[in-house]
Rosetta silent file (secondary structure, phi, psi, omega in degrees, C-alpha in Angstrom):
SEQUENCE: MKKIFYVNIFFLVLVLIQICGGYALNPIIKSLHLNLGSVLILTQILFLIIPVIIYLVVTRQSPVKALRIKPLKIGDLSLVILIGFLVIPIASFLGLITNLVFHNNVGDVLSKMSSLPLGFMIVVVALTPAVCEEITMRGAVLSGYRKIGVHKAAVITGLLFGILHLNPSQFLYTFVLGIILAYMVNATGSIFSSMICHFVFNGFNVISAWRTLRNGVKPPDITTLDPNLRNSMFITLFIASIISVVIIIAIIRKLKKNNMGSVASEDSRNDNLYGSSRESSEGVSINPVTAYSPIIVSAIIYCIFIFNNYVKL
SCORE:     score description
SCORE:     0.000 S_00000001
   1 L     0.000  -24.479 -177.892  118.830  179.053  239.567 S_00000001
   2 H   -61.366  -46.503  179.038  118.789  175.334  240.104 S_00000001
   3 H   -62.864  -39.185  179.067  122.435  175.044  238.935 S_00000001
   4 H   -68.282  -39.475 -179.095  123.479  177.925  241.083 S_00000001
   5 H   -62.497  -43.110  178.990  121.774  176.461  244.101 S_00000001
   6 H   -59.751  -50.523 -176.345  123.600  173.142  243.541 S_00000001
   7 H   -65.704  -30.492  179.298  126.989  174.780  243.198 S_00000001
   8 H   -76.348  -31.960  172.848  126.395  176.989  246.284 S_00000001
   9 H   -61.698  -44.581  176.459  125.420  173.930  248.315 S_00000001
  10 H   -55.236  -48.074 -178.008  128.744  172.359  247.065 S_00000001
  11 H   -62.408  -42.926  176.199  130.665  175.390  248.275 S_00000001
  12 H   -59.747  -36.947  176.610  129.070  175.324  251.665 S_00000001
  13 H   -65.336  -38.308  178.490  130.072  171.695  251.983 S_00000001
  14 H   -62.521  -45.525  177.802  133.640  172.691  251.009 S_00000001
  15 H   -55.634  -51.176 -177.189  133.749  175.325  253.766 S_00000001
  16 H   -62.628  -38.177  174.240  132.557  172.868  256.335 S_00000001
  17 H   -62.834  -42.865 -178.840  135.112  170.296  255.192 S_00000001
  18 H   -64.091  -33.562 -177.667  137.917  172.891  255.386 S_00000001
  19 H   -82.166  -45.385 -172.215  136.940  173.662  258.976 S_00000001
  20 H   -91.639  -22.572 -172.142  136.072  170.151  260.305 S_00000001
  21 H   -67.130  -33.211  177.096  138.297  168.017  258.159 S_00000001
  22 H   -61.309  -39.364 -179.024  141.477  168.970  259.955 S_00000001
  23 H   -64.579  -44.909 -179.045  140.150  167.697  263.298 S_00000001
  24 H   -65.831  -39.355 -176.621  139.183  164.353  261.694 S_00000001
  25 H   -79.641  -18.677 -172.527  142.528  164.077  259.934 S_00000001
  26 H   -59.230  -40.957  177.155  144.770  165.073  262.799 S_00000001
  27 H   -61.143  -38.739 -178.065  145.025  161.538  264.390 S_00000001
  28 H   -66.543  -41.325 -179.623  145.960  160.044  261.055 S_00000001
  29 H   -64.880  -44.084  176.721  148.624  162.749  260.456 S_00000001
  30 H   -60.156  -43.029 -176.442  150.121  162.124  263.904 S_00000001
  31 H   -72.198  -29.703  177.076  150.247  158.384  263.421 S_00000001
  32 H   -83.375  -13.989 -178.037  151.913  158.684  260.016 S_00000001
  33 L    55.955   47.359  177.540  154.419  161.348  261.279 S_00000001
  34 L   -77.389  143.115  173.333  153.873  163.482  258.139 S_00000001
  35 L   -79.928  172.598 -172.458  155.740  166.689  257.724 S_00000001
  36 H   -60.365  -42.461 -179.588  153.935  170.007  257.126 S_00000001
  37 H   -58.540  -48.497  178.570  154.512  169.915  253.355 S_00000001
  38 H   -63.618  -36.052  175.317  152.976  166.436  252.975 S_00000001
  39 H   -65.601  -39.321  178.896  150.034  167.425  255.143 S_00000001
  40 H   -64.399  -42.947  175.975  149.309  170.437  252.956 S_00000001
  41 H   -59.864  -47.324 -177.860  149.355  168.271  249.831 S_00000001
  42 H   -61.563  -43.141 -179.417  147.149  165.607  251.436 S_00000001
  43 H   -64.971  -38.760 -178.830  144.546  168.188  252.601 S_00000001
  44 H   -62.091  -43.929  179.364  144.323  169.805  249.177 S_00000001
  45 H   -66.936  -46.030 -176.365  143.561  166.436  247.594 S_00000001
  46 H   -71.596  -40.383 -170.302  141.156  165.231  250.281 S_00000001
  47 H   -90.501  -17.632 -178.874  139.377  168.523  250.949 S_00000001
  48 H  -121.519  -58.444 -173.826  139.170  169.844  247.333 S_00000001
  49 H   -65.329  -46.624 -178.445  139.765  167.238  244.622 S_00000001
  50 H   -60.962  -46.800  177.687  137.739  164.351  246.126 S_00000001
  51 H   -59.424  -36.137  177.239  134.714  166.623  246.811 S_00000001
  52 H   -62.166  -44.309 -179.122  134.903  167.958  243.168 S_00000001
  53 H   -59.470  -47.793  175.188  134.869  164.421  241.835 S_00000001
  54 H   -57.551  -45.019  176.466  131.861  163.580  243.937 S_00000001
  55 H   -57.691  -46.065 -178.896  130.072  166.770  242.920 S_00000001
  56 H   -65.516  -38.034 -179.256  130.653  166.080  239.210 S_00000001
  57 H   -68.001  -46.503 -179.943  129.367  162.503  239.595 S_00000001
  58 H   -62.802  -38.517 -179.502  126.293  163.561  241.541 S_00000001
  59 H   -89.493   -4.760  177.808  125.392  166.380  239.157 S_00000001
  60 L    58.890   40.663  178.269  126.235  164.228  236.086 S_00000001
  61 L   -95.676  148.362  172.758  128.552  166.815  234.551 S_00000001
  62 L   -76.139  121.604  179.953  131.173  166.126  232.031 S_00000001
  63 H   -56.789  -38.988 -177.768  134.565  166.865  233.717 S_00000001
  64 H   -63.618  -43.083  179.578  136.049  168.119  230.491 S_00000001
  65 H   -75.208  -47.863 -178.418  133.205  170.649  229.902 S_00000001
  66 H   -60.725  -42.770 -174.556  132.602  171.594  233.562 S_00000001
  67 L   -92.877   -2.184  179.129  136.267  172.115  234.326 S_00000001
  68 L    57.207   51.021  178.573  137.088  173.632  230.960 S_00000001
  69 L   -82.313   89.746 -176.875  139.913  171.113  230.307 S_00000001
  70 L  -142.459  135.246 -178.589  141.056  172.536  227.000 S_00000001
  71 L   -54.221  139.276  175.300  144.611  173.154  225.747 S_00000001
  72 L   -84.608  140.919  175.710  145.823  176.788  226.110 S_00000001
  73 L   -63.813  140.039  179.438  147.023  178.407  222.870 S_00000001
  74 H   -62.138  -32.682 -179.436  150.757  178.751  222.715 S_00000001
  75 H   -72.367  -18.815  178.110  150.390  182.395  221.795 S_00000001
  76 H   -87.129  -19.316 -173.932  148.452  182.972  225.045 S_00000001
  77 H   -59.577  -43.549 -178.823  151.006  181.372  227.322 S_00000001
  78 H   -66.416  -35.393  179.946  153.282  184.373  227.620 S_00000001
  79 H   -67.021  -39.055 -178.794  150.296  186.681  228.336 S_00000001
  80 H   -68.787  -42.538  178.320  149.058  184.333  231.065 S_00000001
  81 H   -63.840  -39.885 -179.670  152.534  184.158  232.660 S_00000001
  82 H   -64.363  -40.080  177.724  152.782  187.934  232.498 S_00000001
  83 H   -62.123  -35.134  178.128  149.495  188.343  234.409 S_00000001
  84 H   -57.206  -40.812  178.326  150.958  186.049  237.035 S_00000001
  85 H   -75.288  -36.360 -177.077  153.710  188.529  237.655 S_00000001
  86 H   -66.246  -27.765 -178.659  151.421  191.563  237.363 S_00000001
  87 H   -80.363  -11.623  179.708  149.149  190.447  240.184 S_00000001
  88 H   -59.989  -49.327  174.289  152.107  190.378  242.634 S_00000001
  89 H   -64.406  -31.529  178.203  152.031  194.129  243.470 S_00000001
  90 H   -65.107  -49.457  176.339  148.308  194.080  243.662 S_00000001
  91 H   -59.135  -41.898  178.772  148.430  191.204  246.180 S_00000001
  92 H   -61.824  -45.003 -178.055  151.256  192.854  248.067 S_00000001
  93 H   -64.083  -46.037 -178.910  149.318  196.087  248.387 S_00000001
  94 H   -69.009  -35.455  177.902  146.069  194.364  249.555 S_00000001
  95 H   -66.257  -36.708  175.962  148.132  192.176  251.883 S_00000001
  96 H   -62.132  -37.102 -177.188  149.614  195.184  253.578 S_00000001
  97 H   -68.684  -44.664  179.877  146.167  196.546  254.288 S_00000001
  98 H   -70.347  -31.644 -179.796  144.919  193.280  255.838 S_00000001
  99 H   -74.423   -9.450  171.119  148.147  192.797  257.759 S_00000001
 100 L   -69.039  -27.193 -177.570  147.534  196.098  259.580 S_00000001
 101 L  -108.192  -42.405 -175.051  144.651  194.301  261.298 S_00000001
 102 L  -116.989  141.652  177.117  145.454  190.584  261.120 S_00000001
 103 L   -64.969  136.327  178.928  148.710  188.759  261.626 S_00000001
 104 L   -77.836   89.759 -175.034  150.223  187.243  258.466 S_00000001
 105 H   -85.587   -3.118  172.936  150.311  183.608  259.448 S_00000001
 106 H   -69.418  -37.319  174.280  151.153  182.567  255.828 S_00000001
 107 H   -58.192  -42.665 -177.258  154.618  183.857  256.593 S_00000001
 108 H   -63.627  -39.445 -177.642  154.691  181.677  259.704 S_00000001
 109 H   -66.650  -43.108  179.660  153.797  178.511  257.614 S_00000001
 110 H   -65.181  -32.916  179.333  156.544  179.299  255.080 S_00000001
 111 H   -63.160  -39.693 -179.926  158.985  179.822  257.965 S_00000001
 112 H   -68.149  -24.348  179.629  158.233  176.324  259.274 S_00000001
 113 L  -101.035    9.516 -175.591  158.976  174.863  255.771 S_00000001
 114 L   -70.262  -16.498  175.263  162.095  176.846  255.073 S_00000001
 115 L   -81.237   -7.919  179.981  164.273  173.893  255.893 S_00000001
 116 L   -83.334  157.195  175.748  162.711  171.846  253.078 S_00000001
 117 L   -57.080  145.047 -178.591  164.230  171.729  249.582 S_00000001
 118 H   -58.216  -44.603 -178.040  163.095  174.572  247.406 S_00000001
 119 H   -55.000  -42.919  178.961  161.697  172.165  244.806 S_00000001
 120 H   -67.661  -35.456  176.474  159.490  170.493  247.343 S_00000001
 121 H   -62.880  -40.458 -179.120  158.272  173.878  248.654 S_00000001
 122 H   -61.715  -45.433  179.644  157.341  174.897  245.109 S_00000001
 123 H   -62.682  -41.492 -175.768  155.331  171.693  244.716 S_00000001
 124 H   -69.444  -53.643 -171.964  153.656  172.153  248.090 S_00000001
 125 H   -95.961  -22.646 -176.589  152.814  175.915  248.015 S_00000001
 126 H  -107.374  -56.613 -172.507  152.760  176.741  244.314 S_00000001
 127 H   -71.718  -49.563 -178.298  151.904  173.693  242.164 S_00000001
 128 H   -61.333  -48.525  176.530  149.450  171.793  244.356 S_00000001
 129 H   -63.564  -36.979 -176.367  147.228  174.814  245.158 S_00000001
 130 H   -61.038  -35.157 -178.910  147.464  175.986  241.535 S_00000001
 131 H   -83.132  -57.950 -173.000  146.002  172.659  240.390 S_00000001
 132 H   -67.260  -41.680 -179.288  143.555  171.814  243.219 S_00000001
 133 H   -68.986  -39.232  178.131  142.218  175.271  243.881 S_00000001
 134 H   -67.351  -41.084  175.331  141.694  176.041  240.226 S_00000001
 135 H   -59.518  -37.973  178.719  139.943  172.781  239.505 S_00000001
 136 H   -73.089  -52.498 -173.639  137.638  173.609  242.398 S_00000001
 137 H   -87.871  -51.730  177.668  136.999  177.313  241.982 S_00000001
 138 H   -85.852   -4.063  174.504  137.539  178.167  238.354 S_00000001
 139 H   -99.526  -84.959 -174.088  136.418  174.714  237.342 S_00000001
 140 H   -58.268  -58.333 -172.219  133.543  173.271  239.374 S_00000001
 141 H   -66.291  -46.191 -177.853  132.320  176.437  241.055 S_00000001
 142 H   -64.077  -31.419 -179.093  132.647  178.899  238.087 S_00000001
 143 H   -62.786  -28.908  179.729  130.787  176.387  235.856 S_00000001
 144 L   -71.223  -17.515 -175.174  127.777  176.813  238.088 S_00000001
 145 L  -112.955   19.193 -175.637  127.664  180.569  237.352 S_00000001
 146 H   -66.281  -29.804 -173.622  128.102  180.579  233.544 S_00000001
 147 H   -85.683   -5.258 -176.757  124.539  181.774  232.926 S_00000001
 148 H  -100.458    5.493  178.557  124.581  184.879  235.068 S_00000001
 149 L   100.695  152.388 -174.526  127.216  186.834  233.063 S_00000001
 150 H   -60.351  -49.996 -171.788  131.024  187.085  233.170 S_00000001
 151 H   -64.337  -47.531 -179.577  131.167  190.031  235.583 S_00000001
 152 H   -63.574  -43.153 -179.968  128.796  188.747  238.194 S_00000001
 153 H   -61.145  -42.854 -179.072  130.329  185.242  237.981 S_00000001
 154 H   -64.121  -47.225 -179.916  133.818  186.677  238.434 S_00000001
 155 H   -66.631  -43.587  178.872  132.919  188.766  241.474 S_00000001
 156 H   -66.795  -44.186  175.843  130.923  186.007  243.253 S_00000001
 157 H   -68.661  -31.139  172.517  133.566  183.340  242.700 S_00000001
 158 H   -61.567  -44.408  178.309  136.256  185.728  243.758 S_00000001
 159 H   -60.570  -42.594 -177.116  134.392  186.343  246.982 S_00000001
 160 H   -66.968  -32.939  179.864  133.957  182.612  247.497 S_00000001
 161 H   -67.300  -37.423  175.067  137.683  182.069  246.818 S_00000001
 162 H   -65.969  -38.017  179.935  138.483  184.515  249.565 S_00000001
 163 H   -67.724  -39.237 -172.612  136.120  182.818  251.972 S_00000001
 164 H   -61.465  -28.510 -178.241  137.493  179.339  251.155 S_00000001
 165 L   -73.531  -16.309  178.883  140.941  180.252  252.490 S_00000001
 166 L    48.475   40.241 -174.050  139.528  180.899  255.966 S_00000001
 167 L  -141.735  106.847 -176.224  142.264  183.342  256.528 S_00000001
 168 H   -63.926  -28.825  175.646  141.490  187.087  257.047 S_00000001
 169 H   -65.187  -20.516 -178.202  145.105  188.067  256.155 S_00000001
 170 H  -101.847  -11.391 -164.913  144.558  186.493  252.713 S_00000001
 171 H   -59.285  -53.686 -176.277  140.982  187.509  252.133 S_00000001
 172 H   -55.450  -50.976 -170.509  141.411  190.774  250.128 S_00000001
 173 H   -78.226  -25.163  173.235  144.073  189.624  247.732 S_00000001
 174 H   -73.029  -32.969  170.392  142.460  186.208  247.190 S_00000001
 175 H   -57.754  -51.075  179.189  139.254  187.933  246.441 S_00000001
 176 H   -69.776  -40.344  179.165  140.787  190.093  243.762 S_00000001
 177 H   -63.243  -38.744  174.506  142.976  187.281  242.467 S_00000001
 178 H   -57.605  -39.120  177.974  139.905  185.153  242.195 S_00000001
 179 H   -66.610  -47.342 -178.995  138.160  187.787  240.061 S_00000001
 180 H   -61.516  -44.193  177.149  141.134  188.078  237.727 S_00000001
 181 H   -60.494  -39.798  179.638  141.483  184.284  237.343 S_00000001
 182 H   -65.242  -40.105  176.642  137.776  183.956  236.575 S_00000001
 183 H   -64.771  -36.841 -179.857  138.079  186.566  233.814 S_00000001
 184 H   -66.575  -47.910 -177.617  141.110  184.684  232.373 S_00000001
 185 H   -62.673  -40.248 -179.845  139.268  181.365  232.228 S_00000001
 186 H   -68.530  -32.447 -178.841  136.212  182.986  230.582 S_00000001
 187 H   -74.024  -40.789 -173.156  138.475  184.746  228.089 S_00000001
 188 H   -93.251  -24.468 -171.890  140.574  181.663  227.133 S_00000001
 189 L    72.882   14.428 -173.629  138.024  178.953  227.774 S_00000001
 190 L  -131.177  125.162  174.150  140.814  176.955  229.403 S_00000001
 191 H   -61.750  -22.738  178.494  141.377  176.089  233.063 S_00000001
 192 H   -67.438  -23.282  176.388  145.090  175.915  232.289 S_00000001
 193 H   -69.393  -41.630 -176.317  145.281  179.684  231.993 S_00000001
 194 H   -76.261  -34.839 -178.164  144.322  180.272  235.680 S_00000001
 195 H   -63.181  -41.737 -178.083  146.404  177.273  236.750 S_00000001
 196 H   -69.032  -46.581  176.253  149.563  178.628  235.097 S_00000001
 197 H   -56.925  -47.026  178.681  148.889  182.179  236.395 S_00000001
 198 H   -64.780  -39.978  174.988  148.288  180.945  239.856 S_00000001
 199 H   -61.477  -41.289  179.691  151.399  178.837  239.789 S_00000001
 200 H   -62.300  -48.410 -177.646  153.559  181.788  238.642 S_00000001
 201 H   -60.751  -49.740  176.214  152.133  183.982  241.414 S_00000001
 202 H   -63.057  -42.721 -178.135  152.591  181.402  244.183 S_00000001
 203 H   -60.603  -44.144 -179.456  155.929  180.225  242.802 S_00000001
 204 H   -60.803  -46.005 -179.423  157.400  183.758  242.829 S_00000001
 205 H   -66.054  -35.452  179.477  156.321  184.258  246.412 S_00000001
 206 H   -66.674  -49.495  179.563  157.650  180.879  247.550 S_00000001
 207 H   -61.303  -40.112  178.742  161.076  181.448  245.960 S_00000001
 208 H   -63.710  -44.180 -179.495  161.307  184.968  247.411 S_00000001
 209 H   -69.904  -40.770 -179.195  160.337  183.776  250.910 S_00000001
 210 H   -60.171  -45.731  178.961  162.607  180.722  250.729 S_00000001
 211 H   -62.909  -42.064 -179.962  165.629  182.850  249.791 S_00000001
 212 H   -61.204  -50.652  177.675  164.823  185.405  252.420 S_00000001
 213 H   -66.289  -34.478  178.415  164.419  182.852  255.159 S_00000001
 214 H   -67.092  -23.724  179.375  167.499  180.869  254.140 S_00000001
 215 L   -91.213    6.766  176.049  169.490  184.109  254.596 S_00000001
 216 L    79.259   17.636 -176.410  168.194  184.413  258.107 S_00000001
 217 L  -103.628  125.392  178.061  165.947  187.418  257.398 S_00000001
 218 L   -93.686  143.461  178.887  162.430  187.352  258.786 S_00000001
 219 L   -60.613  137.694  179.479  159.580  189.162  256.944 S_00000001
 220 L   -67.717  150.247  174.067  158.937  192.553  258.588 S_00000001
 221 L   -87.524  113.710 -174.195  155.918  193.170  260.697 S_00000001
 222 H   -58.891  -29.883 -174.605  154.062  196.014  258.946 S_00000001
 223 H   -74.038  -17.519 -178.546  152.544  197.217  262.252 S_00000001
 224 H  -108.245    1.999  176.053  156.038  197.913  263.756 S_00000001
 225 L   -68.379  157.431  171.339  157.616  199.594  260.720 S_00000001
 226 L   -59.384  126.483 -177.376  158.608  203.175  260.751 S_00000001
 227 H   -49.474  -40.555 -179.019  155.500  205.146  259.649 S_00000001
 228 H   -64.955  -43.907  178.156  157.376  207.002  256.942 S_00000001
 229 H   -64.384  -39.205 -179.983  158.688  203.721  255.464 S_00000001
 230 H   -67.346  -42.519  176.993  155.265  202.085  255.725 S_00000001
 231 H   -59.162  -39.046 -179.978  153.615  205.047  254.008 S_00000001
 232 H   -63.227  -39.961 -178.914  156.225  204.934  251.282 S_00000001
 233 H   -64.053  -43.707 -175.086  155.536  201.191  250.773 S_00000001
 234 H   -65.075  -43.509 -177.725  151.807  201.819  250.542 S_00000001
 235 H   -68.210  -40.429  178.743  152.150  204.630  247.997 S_00000001
 236 H   -62.576  -50.108 -175.647  154.673  202.688  245.851 S_00000001
 237 H   -69.765  -31.247  179.268  152.567  199.492  245.844 S_00000001
 238 H   -64.156  -46.421 -177.976  149.355  201.448  245.254 S_00000001
 239 H   -64.984  -46.185  178.519  150.805  203.108  242.109 S_00000001
 240 H   -58.290  -39.268  179.789  152.244  199.720  240.935 S_00000001
 241 H   -60.036  -51.220  178.581  148.785  198.128  241.587 S_00000001
 242 H   -57.034  -45.535  176.754  147.040  200.686  239.415 S_00000001
 243 H   -62.218  -39.025  179.503  149.448  200.143  236.573 S_00000001
 244 H   -68.925  -39.363  176.808  149.133  196.446  236.857 S_00000001
 245 H   -57.838  -46.988 -179.515  145.344  196.560  236.823 S_00000001
 246 H   -60.812  -40.831  179.235  145.364  198.633  233.634 S_00000001
 247 H   -73.458  -36.966  177.231  147.780  196.236  231.930 S_00000001
 248 H   -60.840  -46.343  178.469  145.869  193.148  233.126 S_00000001
 249 H   -56.669  -45.553 -177.823  142.653  194.556  231.713 S_00000001
 250 H   -65.897  -39.665 -177.680  144.334  195.097  228.343 S_00000001
 251 H   -68.009  -40.446  176.963  145.818  191.585  228.366 S_00000001
 252 H   -64.662  -34.044  171.446  142.535  189.934  229.233 S_00000001
 253 H   -62.526  -40.807  178.331  140.890  191.832  226.353 S_00000001
 254 H   -62.209  -46.037  176.420  143.659  190.520  224.185 S_00000001
 255 H   -59.114  -43.975  178.394  143.074  186.953  225.442 S_00000001
 256 H   -61.770  -44.803  178.102  139.367  187.291  224.729 S_00000001
 257 H   -63.607  -37.001 -177.290  139.976  188.499  221.209 S_00000001
 258 H   -67.589  -28.512 -172.503  142.437  185.630  220.561 S_00000001
 259 L  -118.980   16.008 -174.391  139.892  183.057  221.646 S_00000001
 260 H   -54.573  -48.118 -176.207  136.581  184.755  220.720 S_00000001
 261 H   -65.250  -46.031 -176.073  135.518  182.199  218.123 S_00000001
 262 H   -72.834  -40.376  178.818  136.334  179.051  220.087 S_00000001
 263 H   -65.883  -43.847  179.778  134.967  180.301  223.444 S_00000001
 264 H   -59.868  -44.359  179.140  131.721  181.525  221.838 S_00000001
 265 H   -61.416  -45.065  179.276  131.323  178.123  220.163 S_00000001
 266 H   -63.586  -42.650  179.051  132.018  176.217  223.337 S_00000001
 267 H   -62.838  -36.237  176.024  129.547  178.292  225.336 S_00000001
 268 H   -62.506  -43.495 -178.668  126.894  177.642  222.685 S_00000001
 269 H   -68.918  -24.770 -172.701  127.474  173.917  222.946 S_00000001
 270 L  -102.379   11.572 -179.698  127.417  173.981  226.703 S_00000001
 271 L   -55.641  -30.124  179.589  124.259  176.039  227.185 S_00000001
 272 L  -113.998   44.718 -178.248  122.646  172.861  228.558 S_00000001
 273 L   -51.714  -46.294  167.542  125.687  171.587  230.378 S_00000001
 274 L  -167.165  151.010  170.110  123.353  170.126  232.978 S_00000001
 275 L    85.615  -40.601 -172.289  120.102  171.039  234.654 S_00000001
 276 H   -64.662  -41.926 -178.600  118.820  173.771  232.415 S_00000001
 277 H   -72.092  -38.731 -175.302  116.903  171.510  230.094 S_00000001
 278 H   -72.865  -32.191 -179.053  115.741  169.226  232.842 S_00000001
 279 H   -62.808  -39.381  179.936  114.641  172.128  235.070 S_00000001
 280 H   -72.808  -38.374 -177.553  112.084  173.284  232.520 S_00000001
 281 H   -71.928  -34.986 -178.026  110.854  169.813  231.793 S_00000001
 282 H   -83.897   -9.564 -179.381  110.489  168.808  235.407 S_00000001
 283 L    70.593   20.648 -175.517  108.773  172.018  236.312 S_00000001
 284 L   -99.088  127.383  175.999  111.103  172.555  239.203 S_00000001
 285 L  -133.251  151.236 -178.546  112.208  176.121  239.938 S_00000001
 286 L  -126.234  134.109 -179.677  114.216  177.728  242.720 S_00000001
 287 L   -79.397  161.024 -179.293  113.916  181.377  243.665 S_00000001
 288 H   -54.872  -43.554 -179.576  117.021  183.529  243.954 S_00000001
 289 H   -57.348  -46.050 -178.647  116.871  183.837  247.756 S_00000001
 290 H   -70.477  -38.585 -176.779  116.920  180.021  248.105 S_00000001
 291 H   -64.096  -37.201 -175.906  119.620  179.618  245.434 S_00000001
 292 H  -101.507    3.748  178.450  122.053  182.007  247.126 S_00000001
 293 H   -59.461  -38.240  177.797  121.155  181.117  250.766 S_00000001
 294 H   -60.447  -33.063  174.912  124.088  178.593  251.000 S_00000001
 295 H   -63.855  -42.770  179.097  126.468  181.464  250.250 S_00000001
 296 H   -62.781  -42.098  177.176  124.997  183.483  253.063 S_00000001
 297 H   -65.489  -40.458  177.614  125.390  180.548  255.455 S_00000001
 298 H   -62.044  -39.705  177.684  128.968  180.090  254.252 S_00000001
 299 H   -67.671  -36.089  176.781  129.702  183.761  254.906 S_00000001
 300 H   -64.687  -50.644  177.499  128.191  183.542  258.351 S_00000001
 301 H   -57.659  -39.992  176.407  130.261  180.493  259.162 S_00000001
 302 H   -60.912  -44.102 -179.806  133.371  182.220  257.849 S_00000001
 303 H   -65.356  -40.000  177.717  132.787  185.284  260.038 S_00000001
 304 H   -67.077  -36.548 -177.878  132.215  183.108  263.172 S_00000001
 305 H   -69.051  -43.496  178.405  135.384  181.088  262.369 S_00000001
 306 H   -63.553  -40.777  178.404  137.468  184.253  261.918 S_00000001
 307 H   -61.826  -43.851 -175.765  136.059  185.796  265.080 S_00000001
 308 H   -76.802  -26.746 -176.168  136.791  182.752  267.126 S_00000001
 309 H  -108.937  -17.791 -173.849  140.309  182.137  265.776 S_00000001
 310 H  -123.026  -20.116 -178.107  141.710  185.527  264.777 S_00000001
 311 L   -93.835  122.542  177.047  139.976  188.214  266.826 S_00000001
 312 L  -102.814  125.320  178.113  141.414  188.966  270.252 S_00000001
 313 L   -94.166    0.000    0.000  139.200  190.767  272.666 S_00000001
C-alpha cells in the first residue's frame, strides 16, 4: 500500500500542476510570443516529464524498470499499430455520447492550429502526447499498481488518465483508451507498445481533422444533427465498437502469449522495484483508505474544476 500511496500522491500533484501551472506559465508564454503548438509541447514537458523525473528520483526507482523501457518485438509492432486503428471507432462512439452534454473543445483547439504545417501538428498533437502521457501514465503511475493485479491496475490508471485530461468531453474515451493501453503494456512489458498505439490513434485523428479543416469543413455539432442521422451514427459506431473490442481482446491475448516468458521473468525480478522490502523492514504500513485518499481528492478537484469551467447554470 505504501507504493500505491506514493504514486497516488504523485498523481494528485500532477492534477494540481495541470490546473495551476497554466496560470503561472501564462506571463512567460506571452512574453515569448509562442504559438499554440509550441505552448502545448512546452506544457507537456513541464507538467508531465519534469514531475516524472522528480518522482523517480525521490522514490529512487530505476527509470528503465519503472517506465518499462524495453524494445518492442518486431512481430508485435503490426499488432500494436492495428490496435491503434481499432480504438478509433470506440473513441468516436464514446465521444459522441459525451458531446451530447459537453462541447467538444478539442475540435476548437485543432481548428486554431489548422494553419500550421501538417508535420508540426502531428508532432504537437500526436507524437508529444504519445511520449509524455505514456511515460507518465503507463510508465510512472502504472508501475505503482503492479502488485494489485492487471485488471484493477488497468481500470484505476484508465480512470486517472481520464481525470488528468481535465476535459469532460474527453473523459469517457480516455478512460477506456487508458485501460486498453495499460493491458498492452502489461502484455508486452514495453512502454513503446502504448506509445506507438497512442501515436497511431492521435495521428489518424490529427490528419483527418487537418484535411477536413483545410477543405473549409467544420466538424458537425452532434446536438444539432438530424435525429435520424445522429441515431444512425450511434448505431453504426456502437456495432463497430463491439467488433473492435472483441478483436482488441484477441490481439492483447496474442501479445501476452508472445511475451509470456519475458514479461513473467521481468515481473519476478521487479517484485521489489522499490518500497516493498523496505516497508516490511521499517515496520511502516499504510491502510487502503489512506493509500487511495489522494485519488479521492483528485476526483473531487476534477469535479469542481469541471463544474466551474464547463457547466452552465
